Structure formats: C-alpha cells, structure tokens
N, C-alpha and C positions, 0 to 999 in steps of 0.2 A: 504494500500500500504506500502511496505517496504521502508526503507530509501533510498535504491539505486534507486527505481523507481522515488521517488520524486526528487531525485537530477538530473536524466535524463530529467524529465519534466522542471525543472528549467534551466537546461543547454540548452534545446531548446528555451526557452523564451530568454536566454542570448544571443544566437545566433541571434535570431530575433532582439534584441536590437543592436548588432553589424551591421546587415544588414540595419537596419533603420538609423544607424549612417553613414554609406556609402552613403545612399540616401540624407541624410541631408547635408553632406559635399559636394556631388557633386552639390546640389541645391545652396549652399553658394558660390561655385566656379563660377557657371553659373551667378548668380545676383551679384557677386562682394561684397559680405558682409562677412567680416572676423569674425565677432561674431558667424554667423551661422556655419561657417567652424570649429571654435574651439569647438563649441558644438557638432557638428558631430563627430570630433576627439575624444572627450571625451566619446561619446556614443560607439565608436568603441573600445576604450581601455577598458571601463568598460565591455562591452559585451565579448570581448575576454578573459579578465582576470577572469570574473565570470564563463565562460564556462570551462576554463581550471582548476579552482578551484574545481568546482562541478564534474567534471569527474575524478578527481584524487581519485584513489582507496586507501582506508584506511584499516588498518588490520581488523576493525570491519566489512568490506564488504565481507572478505573472508568467504567461507563456513566452 
C-alpha cells in the first residue's frame, strides 16, 4: 500500500476514536462523572486532530 492509502486507513481509525469519545462523553454526562467526561473530550480532540493531520495533503502525495 502507498503512503496515501495508509493515511486514509489511519484517518478512519481516528474518526472512530472521535466517535467513541462522543459516546464516552455522553455516558459521563448521564452518570454525572466529570472524569469520564474529560476523557471523552480528550478522545474527541485527539481523534479530530489526528484525522485532520492525516488527511492533509503533502507535496510528496502529488503525482
């Protein structure tokens, strides 16, 4: 697989991490546990940042 294909696969994983962070945050809000909410928010931030970083096109990716 080329570099671009691996970065797309990792971006999909990062998106799933962000969605999991949303689920953890909602669960923390429902059971009123602030620690869980913070971990969920951290998962959301890391997932979105990683997805944006991995899908950023670099000059090496151009044909």
